[in-house]
PAZAPA-4460 file (N, C-alpha, C; in steps of 0.05 Angstrom, whole numbers, plus 32768, in hexadecimal, padded with zeros to 4 digits):
% residues 231
    n_x    n_y    n_z   ca_x   ca_y   ca_z    c_x    c_y    c_z   seq   type   mol
   9254   7AAF   7CE8   926B   7AA8   7CF8   927E   7AC0   7CFA     1      M     A
   928D   7AC1   7D10   92A0   7AD7   7D13   92B7   7ACE   7D24     2      G     A
   92CE   7ADA   7D20   92E6   7AD3   7D2F   92E3   7ADE   7D4B     3      A     A
   92ED   7ACF   7D5F   92ED   7AD8   7D7A   92FF   7AF1   7D7D     4      I     A
   92F5   7B04   7D8B   9303   7B1D   7D8F   92F0   7B31   7D9B     5      G     A
   92EC   7B47   7D8D   92D9   7B5B   7D97   92BC   7B4F   7D94     6      R     A
   92AB   7B58   7DA5   928F   7B4E   7DA5   9280   7B5C   7D8F     7      V     A
   9272   7B4D   7D7F   9262   7B59   7D69   924A   7B68   7D75     8      R     A
   9245   7B80   7D6A   922F   7B90   7D73   9215   7B88   7D64     9      D     A
   9206   7B76   7D70   91EE   7B6B   7D63   91D9   7B81   7D5F    10      E     A
   91D7   7B94   7D71   91C2   7BA9   7D6F   91C7   7BBA   7D56    11      S     A
   91E0   7BBF   7D4F   91E6   7BCE   7D37   91DE   7BBF   7D1E    12      A     A
   91E3   7BA5   7D1E   91DC   7B94   7D07   91BD   7B93   7D04    13      S     A
   91AF   7B91   7D1B   9192   7B8F   7D1A   9186   7BA9   7D10    14      E     A
   9191   7BC0   7D17   9187   7BD9   7D0D   918B   7BDB   7CEF    15      K     A
   91A2   7BD2   7CE5   91A7   7BD3   7CC9   9194   7BC1   7CB9    16      G     A
   918F   7BA9   7CC3   917D   7B97   7CB6   9161   7BA2   7CB5    17      T     A
   9158   7BAE   7CCC   913D   7BB9   7CCD   913B   7BD1   7CBA    18      L     A
   9150   7BE2   7CB9   914F   7BF9   7CA7   914C   7BF0   7C8A    19      F     A
   915B   7BDB   7C82   9158   7BD1   7C67   913B   7BC8   7C61    20      H     A
   9130   7BBA   7C74   9114   7BB0   7C71   9100   7BC7   7C6E    21      A     A
   9103   7BDB   7C7F   90F1   7BF2   7C7E   90F3   7C01   7C64    22      K     A
   910B   7C05   7C5A   910F   7C12   7C40   9104   7C02   7C29    23      M     A
   9107   7BE7   7C2B   90FC   7BD6   7C16   90DD   7BD8   7C16    24      A     A
   90D1   7BD9   7C2D   90B4   7BDD   7C2E   90AC   7BF7   7C21    25      N     A
   90BB   7C0C   7C26   90B3   7C26   7C1B   90B4   7C25   7BFC    26      H     A
   90CA   7C1A   7BF1   90CD   7C1A   7BD4   90B9   7C07   7BC7    27      W     A
   90AF   7BF4   7BD6   909B   7BE1   7BCC   907E   7BEB   7BD1    28      N     A
   907C   7C04   7BDA   9061   7C0F   7BDE   9054   7C07   7BF8    29      G     A
   9063   7BFC   7C0B   9058   7BF4   7C24   905F   7C08   7C3A    30      L     A
   904F   7C09   7C50   9056   7C1C   7C65   9070   7C13   7C74    31      P     A
   907F   7C26   7C7E   9097   7C1E   7C8D   9091   7C1F   7CAB    32      I     A
   9079   7C23   7CB3   9072   7C23   7CCF   905C   7C0E   7CD4    33      E     A
   9057   7C08   7CED   9042   7BF6   7CF4   9034   7C00   7D0E    34      H     A
   901F   7BF2   7D16   900E   7BFD   7D2C   9017   7BF2   7D47    35      D     A
   9028   7BDF   7D48   9030   7BD4   7D62   9043   7BE7   7D70    36      T     A
   9046   7BE3   7D8A   9058   7BF4   7D9A   9075   7BF0   7D90    37      A     A
   9083   7C06   7D8D   909E   7C05   7D82   90B2   7C06   7D99    38      L     A
   90C7   7BF5   7D96   90DD   7BF6   7DA9   90EE   7C0F   7DA1    39      G     A
   9100   7C15   7DB3   9111   7C2D   7DAE   9121   7C2B   7D95    40      E     A
   912E   7C13   7D90   913E   7C10   7D78   912D   7C11   7D5F    41      D     A
   9116   7C04   7D5F   9106   7C04   7D47   90FB   7C20   7D41    42      E     A
   90F4   7C2F   7D56   90EA   7C4A   7D52   9100   7C5B   7D45    43      A     A
   9119   7C57   7D4D   9130   7C66   7D42   9133   7C5F   7D24    44      L     A
   9130   7C45   7D1D   9133   7C3D   7D01   911C   7C49   7CF1    45      V     A
   9104   7C4A   7CFB   90EE   7C56   7CED   90F3   7C73   7CE8    46      L     A
   90FE   7C81   7CFC   9104   7C9D   7CF8   9119   7CA1   7CE2    47      R     A
   912C   7C8E   7CE1   9141   7C8F   7CCD   9134   7C8C   7CB1    48      A     A
   9122   7C79   7CAF   9115   7C74   7C95   9106   7C8C   7C8C    49      G     A
   90F7   7C99   7C9E   90E8   7CB1   7C97   90FB   7CC8   7C8F    50      R     A
   9111   7CCA   7C9D   9124   7CDF   7C96   9130   7CDB   7C7A    51      K     A
   9137   7CC2   7C74   9142   7CBB   7C5A   912E   7CC3   7C44    52      V     A
   9115   7CBB   7C48   9101   7CC0   7C33   90FC   7CDE   7C2F    53      I     A
   90FB   7CED   7C45   90F7   7D0A   7C44   910F   7D18   7C37    54      A     A
   9127   7D10   7C3E   913F   7D1E   7C36   9149   7D15   7C1B    55      Q     A
   9148   7CFB   7C15   9155   7CF1   7BFD   9142   7CDF   7BEC    56      E     A
   9129   7CDE   7BF3   9116   7CCC   7BE4   9116   7CD0   7BC6    57      G     A
   9114   7CE9   7BBD   9113   7CEF   7BA0   912D   7CE7   7B93    58      D     A
   9144   7CEE   7BA0   915E   7CE8   7B95   9162   7CCA   7B93    59      N     A
   9159   7CBB   7BA7   915C   7C9E   7BA7   914B   7C91   7B91    60      L     A
   9134   7C9B   7B8D   9122   7C8F   7B79   912B   7C94   7B5C    61      R     A
   9137   7CAB   7B58   9140   7CB3   7B3D   9128   7CB2   7B29    62      E     A
   912C   7CA6   7B12   9117   7CA5   7AFE   9106   7C8C   7AFF    63      Q     A
   910C   7C7B   7B13   90FC   7C63   7B16   910B   7C4D   7B24    64      G     A
   90FD   7C3C   7B32   9109   7C26   7B41   9109   7C0D   7B2F    65      I     A
   9120   7C01   7B2C   9123   7BE8   7B1D   9120   7BD0   7B30    66      I     A
   912B   7BD1   7B48   912A   7BBB   7B5A   9130   7BC3   7B77    67      G     A
   9125   7BB4   7B8A   9129   7BB9   7BA6   9132   7B9F   7BB3    68      V     A
   9148   7BA0   7BC2   9154   7B88   7BCF   9156   7B72   7BBA    69      E     A
   9164   7B77   7BA5   9167   7B65   7B8E   917D   7B51   7B92    70      V     A
   9176   7B37   7B92   918A   7B22   7B93   9195   7B20   7B77    71      N     A
   91AF   7B26   7B74   91BC   7B27   7B5A   91C4   7B0B   7B50    72      L     A
   91B1   7AF9   7B51   91B5   7ADE   7B46   91C8   7ACD   7B55    73      D     A
   91CC   7AD2   7B6F   91DE   7AC1   7B7E   91CF   7AA9   7B8A    74      G     A
   91DD   7A97   7B95   91D1   7A80   7BA3   91E1   7A7A   7BBC    75      D     A
   91D7   7A68   7BCC   91E3   7A62   7BE6   9200   7A58   7BE3    76      D     A
   9205   7A49   7BCF   9220   7A3E   7BCB   9234   7A54   7BC5    77      A     A
   922C   7A67   7BB4   923E   7A7D   7BAD   9240   7A90   7BC4    78      E     A
   922B   7A93   7BD4   922C   7AA5   7BEB   9242   7A9E   7BFE    79      A     A
   9249   7A85   7BFF   925D   7A7B   7C12   927A   7A7E   7C07    80      A     A
   927D   7A88   7BEF   9297   7A87   7BE2   92A2   7AA3   7BDF    81      R     A
   92B1   7AAD   7BF2   92C3   7AC4   7BEF   92B6   7ADD   7BE4    82      H     A
   929C   7AE1   7BE8   9290   7AF9   7BDE   928B   7AF8   7BC0    83      G     A
   928E   7AE1   7BB3   9289   7ADF   7B97   926B   7ADF   7B91    84      R     A
   925C   7AD9   7BA5   923F   7ADC   7BA3   9238   7AF8   7B9A    85      Y     A
   9228   7AFB   7B84   9223   7B16   7B7A   9218   7B2A   7B8E    86      P     A
   9208   7B20   7BA1   91FE   7B32   7BB6   91E1   7B3A   7BB3    87      G     A
   91D7   7B48   7BC7   91BC   7B52   7BC6   91BE   7B71   7BC7    88      T     A
   91B5   7B7E   7BB2   91B7   7B9B   7BAF   919E   7BA8   7BBC    89      C     A
   91A3   7BBC   7BCC   918D   7BC9   7BDB   917A   7BD7   7BC9    90      D     A
   9184   7BE6   7BB5   9173   7BF6   7BA4   9180   7BFA   7B89    91      L     A
   9171   7BF5   7B73   917A   7BF9   7B58   9166   7C0C   7B4A    92      I     A
   9170   7C22   7B40   915F   7C36   7B34   9169   7C3E   7B18    93      T     A
   9157   7C4B   7B09   915D   7C54   7AEE   9163   7C72   7AF0    94      Y     A
   917A   7C7A   7AE3   9182   7C96   7AE5   9181   7CA4   7ACB    95      N     A
   9183   7CBF   7ACC   9180   7CD0   7AB4   9197   7CCB   7AA0    96      A     A
   91AD   7CBF   7AA8   91C3   7CBA   7A95   91BE   7CA0   7A86    97      D     A
   91A5   7C96   7A86   919D   7C7E   7A76   91AC   7C65   7A7F    98      R     A
   91AF   7C63   7A99   91BB   7C4B   7AA5   91AF   7C45   7AC0    99      G     A
   91BB   7C34   7ACF   91B1   7C2C   7AE9   91C3   7C37   7AFF   100      L     A
   91B7   7C3C   7B16   91C6   7C43   7B2E   91C3   7C2E   7B43   101      T     A
   91DA   7C26   7B4F   91DA   7C13   7B65   91DC   7C22   7B80   102      I     A
   91CA   7C1D   7B92   91CB   7C2A   7BAC   91CE   7C15   7BC2   103      T     A
   91E0   7C1A   7BD4   91E5   7C09   7BEB   91E0   7C19   7C05   104      D     A
   91D1   7C0D   7C18   91CD   7C1A   7C31   91E2   7C12   7C45   105      Y     A
   91ED   7C26   7C53   9200   7C20   7C69   91F6   7C2E   7C82   106      K     A
   91F2   7C1F   7C97   91E8   7C2B   7CB0   91FE   7C29   7CC5   107      T     A
   9200   7C3D   7CD5   9214   7C3E   7CEB   9206   7C44   7D05   108      K     A
   920B   7C33   7D19   91FF   7C38   7D33   9208   7C52   7D3E   109      K     A
   9222   7C59   7D3B   922D   7C72   7D44   9243   7C7A   7D31   110      N     A
   9241   7C92   7D26   9255   7C9B   7D13   925E   7CB8   7D19   111      L     A
   9277   7CBA   7D20   9283   7CD5   7D26   9284   7CE5   7D0C   112      D     A
   927E   7CFE   7D0D   927D   7D0F   7CF5   9298   7D0F   7CE6   113      A     A
   92AE   7D0B   7CF4   92C8   7D0D   7CE7   92CD   7CF5   7CD4   114      K     A
   92BD   7CE0   7CD6   92C0   7CC9   7CC5   92AD   7CC9   7CAD   115      Y     A
   929B   7CDB   7CAC   9286   7CDB   7C98   9291   7CDE   7C7C   116      V     A
   92A2   7CF2   7C77   92AD   7CF6   7C5C   92BC   7CDE   7C52   117      D     A
   92CC   7CD1   7C63   92DB   7CBA   7C5A   92C8   7CA3   7C53   118      A     A
   92B3   7CA0   7C63   929F   7C8B   7C5D   9291   7C90   7C42   119      E     A
   928B   7CA9   7C3C   927D   7CAF   7C23   9290   7CAC   7C0C   120      L     A
   92A9   7CB4   7C0F   92BD   7CB2   7BF9   92C2   7C95   7BF2   121      R     A
   92BF   7C83   7C06   92C4   7C67   7C01   92B0   7C5C   7BEC   122      E     A
   929A   7C69   7BE8   9286   7C61   7BD4   9293   7C5D   7BB8   123      T     A
   92A4   7C6F   7BB1   92B1   7C6E   7B96   92C3   7C56   7B94   124      Q     A
   92CF   7C4D   7BAA   92E2   7C37   7BA9   92D6   7C1C   7BB0   125      R     A
   92BD   7C1B   7BB8   92B0   7C04   7BC4   92B0   7BEB   7BB1   126      S     A
   92BD   7BD6   7BBB   92BD   7BBC   7BAD   92A0   7BB2   7BAB   127      W     A
   9292   7BB4   7BC1   9276   7BAA   7BC2   9265   7BB7   7BAD   128      Q     A
   9266   7BD1   7BAA   9256   7BDF   7B97   925E   7BD8   7B7A   129      L     A
   9277   7BD4   7B75   9280   7BCC   7B5A   9276   7BB0   7B54   130      K     A
   9276   7B9F   7B69   926C   7B83   7B65   924E   7B84   7B5F   131      Q     A
   9240   7B94   7B6E   9223   7B97   7B69   921E   7BA1   7B4C   132      Y     A
   922E   7BB6   7B45   922A   7BC1   7B2A   922F   7BAD   7B14   133      A     A
   9245   7B9D   7B17   924B   7B8A   7B03   9235   7B75   7AFF   134      W     A
   922B   7B6A   7B15   9217   7B55   7B13   91FB   7B61   7B0D   135      F     A
   91F7   7B7A   7B14   91DE   7B87   7B0B   91DC   7B8A   7AED   136      T     A
   91F3   7B91   7AE1   91F4   7B93   7AC4   91EE   7B78   7AB7   137      Q     A
   91F9   7B63   7AC2   91F3   7B48   7AB7   91D6   7B41   7ABA   138      L     A
   91CA   7B48   7AD0   91AF   7B41   7AD6   919B   7B50   7AC4   139      K     A
   919F   7B6A   7AC1   918C   7B7A   7AB2   9195   7B81   7A96   140      Y     A
   91AD   7B7A   7A8E   91B8   7B81   7A74   91B5   7B9E   7A6E   141      N     A
   91BC   7BAE   7A82   91BB   7BCB   7A80   91D4   7BD6   7A8E   142      R     A
   91E0   7BEC   7A85   91F8   7BF6   7A92   91F2   7C03   7AAD   143      P     A
   9204   7C00   7AC0   9203   7C0F   7AD9   9215   7C27   7AD5   144      V     A
   920B   7C3F   7ADA   921A   7C57   7AD6   9221   7C66   7AF0   145      T     A
   9214   7C5E   7B06   921A   7C6B   7B20   9219   7C57   7B37   146      H     A
   922A   7C5B   7B4B   9228   7C4C   7B64   9224   7C60   7B7B   147      V     A
   9216   7C57   7B8F   920D   7C6A   7BA3   920B   7C5D   7BBF   148      R     A
   9211   7C6D   7BD3   920F   7C63   7BEF   91FC   7C76   7BFE   149      K     A
   91E9   7C6A   7C0B   91D8   7C78   7C1E   91E2   7C71   7C3A   150      L     A
   91ED   7C85   7C47   91F9   7C82   7C62   91E7   7C8D   7C77   151      L     A
   91E0   7C7C   7C8B   91CF   7C84   7CA1   91DD   7C80   7CBB   152      V     A
   91DF   7C95   7CCB   91EB   7C93   7CE6   91D4   7C96   7CFA   153      A     A
   91D1   7C83   7D0C   91BC   7C84   7D20   91C4   7C96   7D38   154      F     A
   91DE   7C99   7D3C   91E8   7CA9   7D53   9203   7CB5   7D4B   155      A     A
   920C   7CCA   7D58   9200   7CD7   7D70   91E7   7CE6   7D6A   156      P     A
   91E2   7CED   7D51   91C8   7CF8   7D48   91C1   7CEB   7D2E   157      S     A
   91A7   7CE8   7D28   919E   7CDA   7D10   91A4   7CEC   7CF8   158      L     A
   91B5   7CE1   7CE5   91BD   7CF0   7CCE   91BE   7CDE   7CB5   159      K     A
   91BA   7CEA   7C9E   91B9   7CDB   7C85   91CA   7CE9   7C70   160      V     A
   91DA   7CDA   7C61   91EA   7CE5   7C4B   91E7   7CD3   7C33   161      W     A
   91E9   7CDF   7C1B   91E7   7CD0   7C02   91FF   7CD8   7BF0   162      L     A
   920E   7CC4   7BE8   9226   7CC9   7BD7   9223   7CB9   7BBD   163      A     A
   9226   7CC6   7BA6   9223   7CB9   7B8C   923C   7CBE   7B7B   164      T     A
   9246   7CA9   7B6E   925D   7CAC   7B5D   9257   7C9E   7B42   165      Y     A
   9260   7CAB   7B2C   925D   7C9D   7B12   9271   7C86   7B10   166      P     A
   926A   7C73   7AFF   927B   7C5C   7AFB   927A   7C55   7ADD   167      I     A
   9291   7C4E   7AD1   9292   7C49   7AB5   9295   7C2B   7AB0   168      T     A
   9290   7C23   7A97   9293   7C07   7A8F   92B0   7BFF   7A91   169      Q     A
   92C2   7C11   7A8C   92DF   7C0B   7A8F   92E5   7C04   7AAC   170      H     A
   92DB   7C14   7ABE   92E0   7C0E   7ADB   92D5   7BF3   7AE3   171      E     A
   92BD   7BEC   7ADA   92B1   7BD3   7AE1   92C0   7BBB   7AD5   172      L     A
   92C9   7BBE   7ABC   92D8   7BA9   7AAF   92F3   7BA5   7ABE   173      S     A
   92FF   7BBB   7AC6   9318   7BB9   7AD5   9314   7BAB   7AF0   174      A     A
   92FD   7BB2   7AFD   92F7   7BA5   7B17   92F3   7B87   7B13   175      W     A
   92E5   7B7F   7AFE   92E0   7B63   7AFB   92FA   7B53   7AF5   176      Y     A
   930C   7B5F   7AE6   9326   7B52   7AE1   9335   7B4E   7AFB   177      T     A
   9335   7B63   7B0C   9342   7B60   7B26   9334   7B4C   7B38   178      Q     A
   931A   7B4C   7B37   930A   7B3A   7B48   9310   7B1D   7B41   179      A     A
   9313   7B17   7B27   9319   7AFC   7B1F   9334   7AF2   7B2A   180      Q     A
   9347   7B04   7B2B   9361   7AFE   7B35   9360   7AF8   7B53   181      R     A
   9351   7B0A   7B61   934F   7B07   7B7F   9340   7AEE   7B86   182      I     A
   932A   7AE8   7B77   931B   7AD0   7B7D   932C   7AB7   7B78   183      W     A
   933C   7AB8   7B63   934E   7AA1   7B5D   9362   7A9C   7B74   184      A     A
   936D   7AB2   7B7F   937F   7AB0   7B96   9370   7AA4   7BAE   185      L     A
   9358   7AAD   7BB2   9348   7AA3   7BC9   9343   7A85   7BC6   186      M     A
   933D   7A7D   7BAD   9339   7A60   7BA8   9352   7A50   7BAE   187      D     A
   9369   7A5C   7BA7   9382   7A4E   7BAC   9388   7A4B   7BC9   188      E     A
   9382   7A60   7BD9   9386   7A5E   7BF6   9373   7A49   7C02   189      V     A
   935A   7A49   7BF8   9347   7A36   7C03   934F   7A19   7BFD   190      E     A
   935A   7A14   7BE5   9362   79F9   7BDE   937A   79F0   7BEF   191      E     A
   938B   7A02   7BF7   93A2   79FB   7C08   9399   79F5   7C25   192      L     A
   9380   79FE   7C2C   9375   79FA   7C47   9388   7A03   7C5D   193      D     A
   9394   7A1A   7C58   93A7   7A25   7C6C   93A6   7A43   7C6A   194      S     A
   93A4   7A50   7C81   93A5   7A6E   7C81   93C1   7A78   7C80   195      Y     A
   93D5   7A67   7C82   93F1   7A70   7C80   93F6   7A7C   7C65   196      D     A
   93E7   7A73   7C50   93EC   7A7D   7C35   93DC   7A95   7C2F   197      S     A
   93CA   7A9E   7C41   93BA   7AB6   7C3C   93CB   7ACF   7C42   198      A     A
   93C6   7AE4   7C32   93D6   7AFC   7C36   93CB   7B0E   7C4C   199      W     A
   93DC   7B1D   7C59   93D4   7B2E   7C6F   93D1   7B4B   7C63   200      Q     A
   93B9   7B55   7C66   93B3   7B70   7C5C   93B6   7B84   7C73   201      N     A
   93CE   7B8E   7C77   93D2   7B9E   7C8F   93C5   7BBA   7C8D   202      D     A
   93BB   7BC1   7C75   93AC   7BDA   7C73   9391   7BD9   7C80   203      D     A
   9388   7BC1   7C86   936D   7BBE   7C91   936C   7BB8   7CAF   204      S     A
   9384   7BB5   7CBB   9385   7BAC   7CD7   9376   7BBF   7CE9   205      C     A
   937B   7BDA   7CE6   936E   7BEE   7CF7   935F   7C02   7CE6   206      E     A
   9353   7BF9   7CD1   9345   7C0B   7CBF   9330   7C1C   7CCE   207      R     A
   9323   7C0F   7CE1   930E   7C1D   7CF1   9317   7C22   7D0D   208      Y     A
   9330   7C27   7D12   933D   7C2C   7D2B   9342   7C11   7D3A   209      T     A
   9353   7C13   7D4E   935B   7BFA   7D5D   9342   7BED   7D6A   210      W     A
   9330   7BFD   7D74   9318   7BF1   7D81   9309   7BDE   7D6E   211      Q     A
   9309   7BE5   7D54   92FA   7BD6   7D40   930E   7BC8   7D2D   212      W     A
   9324   7BBF   7D37   9338   7BB2   7D26   932D   7B98   7D1A   213      R     A
   933B   7B8F   7D06   9334   7B76   7CF8   9331   7B60   7D0C   214      C     A
   931C   7B4F   7D09   9317   7B39   7D1B   932D   7B24   7D1B   215      A     A
   933D   7B24   7D06   9353   7B11   7D04   936E   7B1C   7D0B   216      F     A
   936E   7B33   7D18   9388   7B41   7D1F   9399   7B2E   7D2F   217      Y     A
   938E   7B23   7D44   939F   7B12   7D56   93A9   7AF9   7D48   218      E     A
   939A   7AEF   7D34   93A3   7AD8   7D25   93BB   7ADF   7D13   219      T     A
   93B8   7AF6   7D05   93CE   7AFE   7CF3   93E8   7B05   7D01   220      C     A
   93E5   7B15   7D17   93FD   7B21   7D22   9406   7B15   7D3D   221      W     A
   93F4   7B07   7D4B   93FC   7AFC   7D65   93FD   7ADD   7D65   222      D     A
   93F6   7AD2   7D4E   93F7   7AB5   7D4C   93E1   7AA6   7D59   223      G     A
   93CB   7AB4   7D60   93B4   7AA7   7D6D   93A6   7A94   7D5A   224      A     A
   939C   7A7E   7D64   938D   7A6B   7D52   9373   7A78   7D49   225      P     A
   9369   7A6F   7D32   934F   7A79   7D29   9339   7A6B   7D38   226      I     A
   9328   7A7A   7D44   9311   7A6F   7D53   92F8   7A7E   7D4A   227      E     A
   92E2   7A70   7D4B   92C9   7A7B   7D42   92B4   7A79   7D58   228      Y     A
   92A1   7A8C   7D57   928B   7A8B   7D69   9271   7A90   7D59   229      R     A
   925B   7A86   7D62   9242   7A8B   7D55   923A   7AA8   7D5A   230      E     A
   922F   7AB5   7D46   9226   7AD1   7D49   920A   7AD4   7D3F   231      T     A
***
């Protein structure tokens, strides 16, 4: 579901989903190509997969693969609740620092070079990666020592970047303490059954420029009713 506003780019989502599937095939020892005629979008995704493997394959594999597209013990009920669902981690590997590395794939249909550094720096601050790291530790009973983003831009030219940051147990414990507070506030808002009590995060309104403003912008600032459309 999505709020009415800008039209969702389904082709971008489809490319991302296909890229995840192709990379999962590779790590599971399966071919990432097939013999049938390829459409233009699928051919581009396959080229991206081959570029990733050639450029970053050894770095991504590290000292061994622990899991691919790992469901971190979530279920459908939790998936519907405020992101509290542990998530599905794209790649979990074993690193030389005697811990685990969490890797998340991010694909962009079109990424201007001036935004690349900011996108890669976000890896260190990523709530999603900390959430994956926390629940990965619970699942495997082993420490996560690094979080990593594999960034793939399909246009204006096909490019790949890999950003890795160390993470400590202190950082993860601090994240979990904060997460519990935020989840409790979300539960409180849900129980009130009113968006009037939800806070407005004005730092996120135009995070990706006005063209890609938050889908709830008109609701927060113009008083428009919340409407949904199937996506």
